[in-house]
MIDOSE-1310 file (N, C-alpha, C; in nm, 2 decimals, decimal comma, always signed):
residues 198
hglg	+1,60/+1,59/-0,28/+1,47/+1,65/-0,30/+1,45/+1,69/-0,44; +1,35/+1,69/-0,52/+1,32/+1,76/-0,63/+1,24/+1,87/-0,60; +1,28/+1,99/-0,62/+1,21/+2,11/-0,58/+1,15/+2,17/-0,70; +1,20/+2,16/-0,83/+1,17/+2,22/-0,95/+1,13/+2,11/-1,06
agag	+1,16/+2,17/-1,20/+1,12/+2,06/-1,30/+1,21/+1,95/-1,31; +1,33/+1,97/-1,27/+1,45/+1,86/-1,27/+1,42/+1,75/-1,18; +1,46/+1,63/-1,21/+1,45/+1,51/-1,13/+1,54/+1,52/-1,02; +1,49/+1,47/-0,90/+1,58/+1,46/-0,78/+1,69/+1,36/-0,80
gnin	+1,80/+1,36/-0,73/+1,92/+1,28/-0,74/+1,88/+1,14/-0,69; +1,94/+1,04/-0,71/+1,93/+0,90/-0,66/+2,01/+0,90/-0,53; +1,96/+0,81/-0,43/+2,05/+0,78/-0,31/+2,08/+0,63/-0,31; +2,20/+0,60/-0,33/+2,26/+0,46/-0,34/+2,34/+0,43/-0,22
vdag	+2,30/+0,33/-0,14/+2,38/+0,28/-0,04/+2,43/+0,14/-0,05; +2,55/+0,12/-0,06/+2,62/-0,02/-0,08/+2,70/-0,04/+0,05; +2,66/-0,14/+0,13/+2,72/-0,15/+0,28/+2,72/-0,29/+0,32; +2,82/-0,32/+0,41/+2,80/-0,46/+0,47/+2,67/-0,47/+0,57
nltl	+2,67/-0,37/+0,66/+2,56/-0,37/+0,75/+2,51/-0,22/+0,76; +2,37/-0,20/+0,75/+2,33/-0,06/+0,75/+2,22/-0,07/+0,88; +2,23/+0,03/+0,98/+2,15/+0,04/+1,08/+2,10/+0,18/+1,08; +1,97/+0,20/+1,10/+1,92/+0,32/+1,11/+1,83/+0,32/+1,25
pnna	+1,88/+0,39/+1,36/+1,83/+0,39/+1,50/+1,74/+0,51/+1,51; +1,65/+0,51/+1,61/+1,61/+0,63/+1,68/+1,57/+0,74/+1,58; +1,46/+0,71/+1,52/+1,39/+0,83/+1,43/+1,49/+0,87/+1,33; +1,60/+0,79/+1,29/+1,68/+0,83/+1,18/+1,61/+0,81/+1,04
sika	+1,63/+0,89/+0,95/+1,56/+0,88/+0,81/+1,65/+0,90/+0,68; +1,60/+0,83/+0,58/+1,64/+0,86/+0,44/+1,54/+0,88/+0,36; +1,53/+1,00/+0,28/+1,41/+1,04/+0,22/+1,45/+1,09/+0,06; +1,36/+1,04/-0,02/+1,37/+1,11/-0,17/+1,23/+1,15/-0,20
aaes	+1,22/+1,30/-0,22/+1,09/+1,37/-0,23/+1,09/+1,44/-0,35; +0,96/+1,44/-0,41/+0,95/+1,54/-0,53/+0,83/+1,63/-0,48; +0,87/+1,76/-0,48/+0,78/+1,86/-0,42/+0,74/+1,98/-0,54; +0,76/+1,94/-0,67/+0,73/+2,01/-0,79/+0,69/+1,93/-0,90
sgaa	+0,74/+1,96/-1,02/+0,70/+1,89/-1,14/+0,80/+1,78/-1,16; +0,92/+1,78/-1,10/+1,03/+1,69/-1,13/+1,01/+1,57/-1,04; +1,05/+1,45/-1,09/+1,04/+1,32/-1,03/+1,14/+1,31/-0,92; +1,09/+1,25/-0,81/+1,19/+1,22/-0,70/+1,29/+1,11/-0,74
gvig	+1,41/+1,12/-0,67/+1,50/+1,01/-0,70/+1,46/+0,86/-0,65; +1,55/+0,78/-0,67/+1,55/+0,64/-0,62/+1,62/+0,61/-0,50; +1,57/+0,55/-0,41/+1,65/+0,51/-0,28/+1,70/+0,37/-0,30; +1,80/+0,34/-0,33/+1,86/+0,20/-0,36/+1,96/+0,15/-0,25
idar	+1,94/+0,04/-0,18/+2,03/-0,01/-0,08/+2,06/-0,15/-0,11; +2,18/-0,19/-0,11/+2,24/-0,32/-0,12/+2,32/-0,35/-0,01; +2,28/-0,44/+0,08/+2,37/-0,46/+0,20/+2,34/-0,60/+0,25; +2,44/-0,66/+0,33/+2,42/-0,79/+0,39/+2,32/-0,79/+0,50
svql	+2,31/-0,67/+0,56/+2,20/-0,66/+0,67/+2,14/-0,52/+0,67; +2,02/-0,50/+0,69/+1,95/-0,38/+0,70/+1,87/-0,38/+0,81; +1,88/-0,28/+0,91/+1,80/-0,27/+1,03/+1,75/-0,13/+1,05; +1,61/-0,13/+1,05/+1,55/+0,00/+1,10/+1,48/-0,02/+1,23
rsga	+1,52/+0,08/+1,32/+1,48/+0,05/+1,45/+1,43/+0,18/+1,53; +1,32/+0,17/+1,61/+1,27/+0,27/+1,70/+1,25/+0,39/+1,63; +1,16/+0,40/+1,52/+1,11/+0,51/+1,46/+1,19/+0,56/+1,34; +1,29/+0,47/+1,29/+1,36/+0,49/+1,17/+1,28/+0,48/+1,04
lltg	+1,30/+0,57/+0,94/+1,20/+0,56/+0,83/+1,29/+0,57/+0,70; +1,26/+0,52/+0,59/+1,30/+0,51/+0,45/+1,17/+0,57/+0,38; +1,18/+0,68/+0,32/+1,06/+0,75/+0,26/+1,09/+0,79/+0,13; +1,00/+0,76/+0,03/+0,98/+0,81/-0,10/+0,85/+0,87/-0,10
stsg	+0,86/+1,00/-0,15/+0,72/+1,08/-0,15/+0,71/+1,18/-0,26; +0,60/+1,22/-0,28/+0,56/+1,33/-0,37/+0,44/+1,41/-0,33; +0,46/+1,54/-0,33/+0,36/+1,63/-0,30/+0,33/+1,73/-0,40; +0,39/+1,70/-0,52/+0,36/+1,78/-0,63/+0,35/+1,70/-0,76
agkg	+0,37/+1,75/-0,89/+0,33/+1,68/-1,00/+0,43/+1,58/-1,05; +0,53/+1,57/-0,98/+0,64/+1,48/-1,02/+0,61/+1,33/-0,94; +0,65/+1,23/-1,00/+0,65/+1,09/-0,95/+0,72/+1,07/-0,83; +0,67/+1,01/-0,72/+0,73/+0,98/-0,60/+0,84/+0,87/-0,61
gniq	+0,94/+0,88/-0,53/+1,06/+0,80/-0,54/+1,02/+0,66/-0,50; +1,10/+0,57/-0,59/+1,10/+0,43/-0,56/+1,20/+0,40/-0,45; +1,16/+0,28/-0,37/+1,27/+0,23/-0,29/+1,30/+0,09/-0,31; +1,42/+0,06/-0,34/+1,47/-0,08/-0,38/+1,58/-0,13/-0,27
iasg	+1,54/-0,25/-0,20/+1,64/-0,30/-0,11/+1,67/-0,44/-0,13; +1,80/-0,47/-0,15/+1,85/-0,60/-0,17/+1,93/-0,64/-0,04; +1,90/-0,73/+0,03/+1,97/-0,76/+0,15/+1,95/-0,90/+0,19; +2,06/-0,95/+0,26/+2,05/-1,09/+0,33/+1,94/-1,08/+0,42
tlti	+1,94/-1,00/+0,52/+1,84/-0,97/+0,63/+1,79/-0,84/+0,63; +1,65/-0,82/+0,64/+1,59/-0,68/+0,66/+1,51/-0,71/+0,78; +1,56/-0,62/+0,89/+1,47/-0,61/+1,02/+1,43/-0,48/+1,04; +1,28/-0,48/+1,05/+1,22/-0,35/+1,09/+1,15/-0,36/+1,22
ngqn	+1,20/-0,30/+1,33/+1,16/-0,32/+1,47/+1,13/-0,18/+1,54; +0,99/-0,15/+1,56/+0,96/-0,04/+1,62/+0,96/-0,03/+1,78; +1,02/-0,13/+1,85/+1,03/-0,14/+1,99/+1,09/-0,02/+2,05; +1,02/+0,03/+2,14/+1,07/+0,15/+2,21/+1,19/+0,12/+2,30
pssg	+1,30/+0,21/+2,28/+1,42/+0,18/+2,37/+1,39/+0,19/+2,51; +1,29/+0,28/+2,55/+1,26/+0,30/+2,69/+1,18/+0,19/+2,74; +1,22/+0,14/+2,86/+1,14/+0,03/+2,92/+1,00/+0,04/+2,92; +0,92/-0,03/+2,88/+0,77/-0,02/+2,89/+0,71/+0,09/+2,80
gldi	+0,79/+0,14/+2,71/+0,73/+0,24/+2,63/+0,65/+0,20/+2,51; +0,57/+0,26/+2,46/+0,49/+0,23/+2,34/+0,59/+0,20/+2,22; +0,54/+0,08/+2,14/+0,61/+0,08/+2,00/+0,60/+0,21/+1,92; +0,70/+0,23/+1,85/+0,72/+0,35/+1,75/+0,70/+0,30/+1,61
ptgi	+0,60/+0,36/+1,54/+0,59/+0,32/+1,39/+0,73/+0,34/+1,32; +0,78/+0,24/+1,25/+0,90/+0,23/+1,19/+0,90/+0,16/+1,07; +0,96/+0,20/+0,97/+0,96/+0,12/+0,83/+1,00/+0,18/+0,71; +0,94/+0,14/+0,61/+0,96/+0,19/+0,46/+0,82/+0,23/+0,42
eavt	+0,83/+0,36/+0,36/+0,70/+0,42/+0,31/+0,72/+0,48/+0,18; +0,62/+0,47/+0,09/+0,61/+0,55/-0,02/+0,47/+0,62/-0,02; +0,47/+0,76/-0,04/+0,34/+0,83/-0,04/+0,33/+0,92/-0,14; +0,20/+0,95/-0,19/+0,17/+1,06/-0,28/+0,06/+1,14/-0,21
rsld	+0,07/+1,28/-0,22/-0,01/+1,37/-0,14/-0,09/+1,48/-0,21; -0,04/+1,50/-0,34/-0,11/+1,61/-0,42/-0,26/+1,59/-0,44; -0,33/+1,69/-0,39/-0,47/+1,70/-0,43/-0,51/+1,76/-0,57; -0,40/+1,81/-0,63/-0,41/+1,88/-0,76/-0,35/+1,81/-0,87
spaa	-0,28/+1,70/-0,84/-0,21/+1,64/-0,95/-0,21/+1,48/-0,94; -0,23/+1,40/-1,05/-0,24/+1,27/-1,03/-0,11/+1,20/-1,03; -0,01/+1,27/-0,97/+0,14/+1,20/-0,96/+0,13/+1,08/-0,89; +0,17/+0,98/-0,95/+0,18/+0,84/-0,88/+0,29/+0,83/-0,77
ggei	+0,26/+0,76/-0,66/+0,36/+0,73/-0,56/+0,45/+0,64/-0,60; +0,57/+0,63/-0,55/+0,67/+0,55/-0,57/+0,64/+0,39/-0,52; +0,71/+0,31/-0,59/+0,70/+0,15/-0,56/+0,80/+0,12/-0,46; +0,79/+0,01/-0,38/+0,87/-0,03/-0,29/+0,90/-0,18/-0,32
qvta	+1,04/-0,22/-0,34/+1,08/-0,35/-0,38/+1,18/-0,40/-0,30; +1,14/-0,51/-0,21/+1,24/-0,57/-0,12/+1,27/-0,71/-0,17; +1,41/-0,75/-0,18/+1,44/-0,89/-0,22/+1,55/-0,91/-0,09; +1,51/-1,02/-0,01/+1,59/-1,05/+0,10/+1,58/-1,20/+0,13
dtvl	+1,68/-1,26/+0,19/+1,67/-1,40/+0,25/+1,57/-1,41/+0,35; +1,58/-1,31/+0,44/+1,50/-1,31/+0,57/+1,45/-1,17/+0,58; +1,32/-1,15/+0,61/+1,25/-1,03/+0,63/+1,17/-1,04/+0,76; +1,21/-0,96/+0,88/+1,13/-0,96/+0,99/+1,08/-0,82/+1,03
ldhk	+0,95/-0,81/+1,05/+0,89/-0,70/+1,08/+0,83/-0,71/+1,22; +0,86/-0,62/+1,33/+0,82/-0,66/+1,47/+0,78/-0,53/+1,53; +0,69/-0,53/+1,63/+0,66/-0,42/+1,71/+0,63/-0,29/+1,63; +0,53/-0,30/+1,55/+0,47/-0,20/+1,45/+0,57/-0,16/+1,33
gsis	+0,66/-0,25/+1,29/+0,73/-0,24/+1,19/+0,64/-0,25/+1,06; +0,68/-0,17/+0,96/+0,58/-0,16/+0,84/+0,65/-0,14/+0,72; +0,60/-0,19/+0,62/+0,62/-0,16/+0,48/+0,48/-0,11/+0,41; +0,48/+0,01/+0,35/+0,37/+0,07/+0,32/+0,37/+0,18/+0,20
ttsf	+0,26/+0,17/+0,12/+0,24/+0,28/+0,02/+0,10/+0,34/+0,04; +0,09/+0,46/+0,04/-0,03/+0,54/+0,06/-0,06/+0,65/-0,02; -0,18/+0,66/-0,09/-0,22/+0,78/-0,16/-0,33/+0,87/-0,09; -0,26/+1,00/-0,06/-0,35/+1,08/+0,02/-0,42/+1,19/-0,08
gqga	-0,39/+1,16/-0,21/-0,43/+1,26/-0,32/-0,49/+1,20/-0,44; -0,46/+1,26/-0,55/-0,53/+1,20/-0,68/-0,44/+1,09/-0,74; -0,32/+1,09/-0,70/-0,23/+0,99/-0,78/-0,25/+0,85/-0,71; -0,23/+0,75/-0,78/-0,23/+0,61/-0,74/-0,12/+0,59/-0,65
ggni	-0,15/+0,51/-0,53/-0,03/+0,46/-0,46/+0,06/+0,37/-0,52; +0,18/+0,36/-0,49/+0,28/+0,27/-0,54/+0,25/+0,12/-0,50; +0,31/+0,04/-0,58/+0,30/-0,11/-0,55/+0,41/-0,15/-0,46; +0,39/-0,26/-0,38/+0,49/-0,31/-0,29/+0,51/-0,45/-0,32
kvss	+0,64/-0,50/-0,36/+0,68/-0,62/-0,39/+0,78/-0,68/-0,30; +0,75/-0,79/-0,24/+0,85/-0,85/-0,14/+0,88/-1,00/-0,19; +1,01/-1,03/-0,20/+1,05/-1,16/-0,24/+1,15/-1,21/-0,13; +1,12/-1,31/-0,06/+1,20/-1,35/+0,05/+1,20/-1,51/+0,07
gnlt	+1,30/-1,54/+0,13/+1,31/-1,68/+0,17/+1,21/-1,71/+0,30; +1,22/-1,61/+0,40/+1,14/-1,64/+0,52/+1,08/-1,48/+0,55; +0,96/-1,47/+0,57/+0,88/-1,35/+0,59/+0,81/-1,37/+0,72; +0,84/-1,28/+0,82/+0,78/-1,30/+0,95/+0,73/-1,15/+0,98
lann	+0,60/-1,12/+1,03/+0,53/-1,01/+1,07/+0,47/-1,05/+1,22; +0,53/-0,96/+1,31/+0,48/-0,99/+1,44/+0,45/-0,87/+1,52; +0,35/-0,87/+1,62/+0,32/-0,76/+1,72/+0,29/-0,63/+1,65; +0,16/-0,65/+1,58/+0,09/-0,54/+1,50/+0,18/-0,48/+1,39
ssir	+0,27/-0,55/+1,33/+0,34/-0,51/+1,22/+0,25/-0,52/+1,10; +0,29/-0,46/+0,98/+0,20/-0,46/+0,87/+0,28/-0,45/+0,74; +0,21/-0,50/+0,64/+0,26/-0,46/+0,49/+0,12/-0,42/+0,43; +0,11/-0,29/+0,39/-0,02/-0,24/+0,36/+0,00/-0,13/+0,24
aaae	-0,10/-0,14/+0,15/-0,12/-0,04/+0,05/-0,26/+0,02/+0,06; -0,27/+0,17/+0,08/-0,39/+0,22/+0,13/-0,42/+0,34/+0,03; -0,55/+0,36/+0,01/-0,61/+0,47/-0,05/-0,69/+0,57/+0,04; -0,64/+0,68/+0,07/-0,70/+0,76/+0,17/-0,79/+0,88/+0,11
ssgd	-0,78/+0,89/-0,04/-0,84/+1,00/-0,10/-0,90/+0,95/-0,23; -0,88/+1,02/-0,35/-0,94/+0,99/-0,47/-0,86/+0,88/-0,56; -0,71/+0,88/-0,52/-0,64/+0,79/-0,59/-0,64/+0,65/-0,55; -0,61/+0,56/-0,64/-0,63/+0,42/-0,60/-0,51/+0,36/-0,53
agiv	-0,53/+0,27/-0,44/-0,43/+0,19/-0,36/-0,34/+0,11/-0,45; -0,22/+0,09/-0,43/-0,13/+0,00/-0,51/-0,16/-0,15/-0,48; -0,08/-0,23/-0,55/-0,08/-0,37/-0,54/+0,02/-0,43/-0,43; -0,01/-0,52/-0,35/+0,08/-0,58/-0,27/+0,11/-0,73/-0,32
aiss	+0,22/-0,76/-0,37/+0,28/-0,88/-0,42/+0,38/-0,94/-0,33; +0,35/-1,05/-0,27/+0,46/-1,13/-0,19/+0,48/-1,27/-0,24; +0,61/-1,29/-0,26/+0,66/-1,42/-0,28/+0,76/-1,47/-0,18; +0,72/-1,57/-0,10/+0,82/-1,63/+0,01/+0,80/-1,77/+0,04
laln	+0,91/-1,83/+0,06/+0,91/-1,97/+0,09/+0,83/-1,99/+0,21; +0,84/-1,92/+0,31/+0,78/-1,93/+0,45/+0,72/-1,80/+0,50; +0,60/-1,80/+0,51/+0,52/-1,67/+0,57/+0,46/-1,68/+0,69; +0,49/-1,60/+0,79/+0,44/-1,62/+0,92/+0,38/-1,48/+0,97
lqsg	+0,25/-1,48/+1,02/+0,19/-1,37/+1,08/+0,16/-1,40/+1,21; +0,20/-1,32/+1,31/+0,17/-1,35/+1,46/+0,14/-1,20/+1,52; +0,06/-1,22/+1,61/+0,01/-1,12/+1,72/-0,02/-0,99/+1,66; -0,13/-1,00/+1,59/-0,19/-0,88/+1,54/-0,15/-0,83/+1,41
aiit	-0,04/-0,90/+1,34/+0,02/-0,85/+1,22/-0,07/-0,88/+1,11; -0,08/-0,79/+1,01/-0,16/-0,79/+0,90/-0,09/-0,76/+0,77; -0,16/-0,81/+0,65/-0,11/-0,77/+0,50/-0,24/-0,72/+0,45; -0,26/-0,59/+0,40/-0,38/-0,54/+0,36/-0,35/-0,45/+0,25
asts	-0,46/-0,43/+0,16/-0,47/-0,33/+0,06/-0,63/-0,29/+0,07; -0,62/-0,15/+0,10/-0,75/-0,10/+0,16/-0,78/+0,04/+0,10; -0,91/+0,08/+0,11/-0,94/+0,22/+0,07/-1,04/+0,27/+0,17; -1,01/+0,40/+0,22/-1,10/+0,48/+0,31/-1,16/+0,60/+0,24
gagk	-1,13/+0,62/+0,10/-1,17/+0,74/+0,01/-1,23/+0,69/-0,11; -1,24/+0,77/-0,20/-1,30/+0,74/-0,33/-1,22/+0,65/-0,42; -1,08/+0,64/-0,39/-1,01/+0,56/-0,47/-1,03/+0,40/-0,44; -1,00/+0,33/-0,55/-1,02/+0,18/-0,53/-0,91/+0,11/-0,45
ggni	-0,95/+0,01/-0,36/-0,85/-0,07/-0,29/-0,77/-0,16/-0,37; -0,64/-0,19/-0,34/-0,56/-0,26/-0,42/-0,58/-0,41/-0,40; -0,51/-0,48/-0,50/-0,50/-0,62/-0,48/-0,38/-0,67/-0,41; -0,41/-0,81/-0,34/-0,29/-0,87/-0,28/-0,26/-1,00/-0,34
qils	-0,14/-1,02/-0,38/-0,09/-1,15/-0,44/+0,01/-1,21/-0,36; -0,03/-1,33/-0,31/+0,07/-1,40/-0,21/+0,10/-1,55/-0,27; +0,23/-1,56/-0,29/+0,29/-1,69/-0,32/+0,37/-1,74/-0,22; +0,34/-1,86/-0,15/+0,41/-1,91/-0,05/+0,41/-2,06/-0,03
dt	+0,51/-2,12/+0,01/+0,51/-2,26/+0,03/+0,45/-2,30/+0,15; +0,46/-2,22/+0,26/+0,40/-2,25/+0,39/+0,35/-2,12/+0,45
């Protein structure tokens, strides 16, 4: 956390396999004028399951934290561990919330051989305040979104939405999955850039 004028510390994870289950979270936040730190993950496999979140946020004048993931496989799956339970929003998010400061939200950058978002898994940036939302960049060999999963950049107030840029050899959207850059406030909606062989 960055609670004052100084920048928050970075969070770096270098692992063979990283699994965050059952509402586990890693967060880099700026709550005053200091910028939030960076969340950096380098692993063979990264799994976020059942409500787990990676969050970079700002609610003050400091820039929100960036999230950078380099992995062989990234799986984000919000399936409820209870039989028949509703899917749980799960994923990677960067948000900016200040109504008094134009602090920009952090960016999300994912580089992976395979990316699978399932059962409301999401990668998102959102501006709830004056600051522009962060950009999302996904580079993968295979990218699959299924069962109401999403990649989205949203503007909910006066700040603009970020850009969604996707580069993938194979892109599959199934069962209500979406890629969107939208606005429901005064801010501009973002652009979507997709490069895919299939």
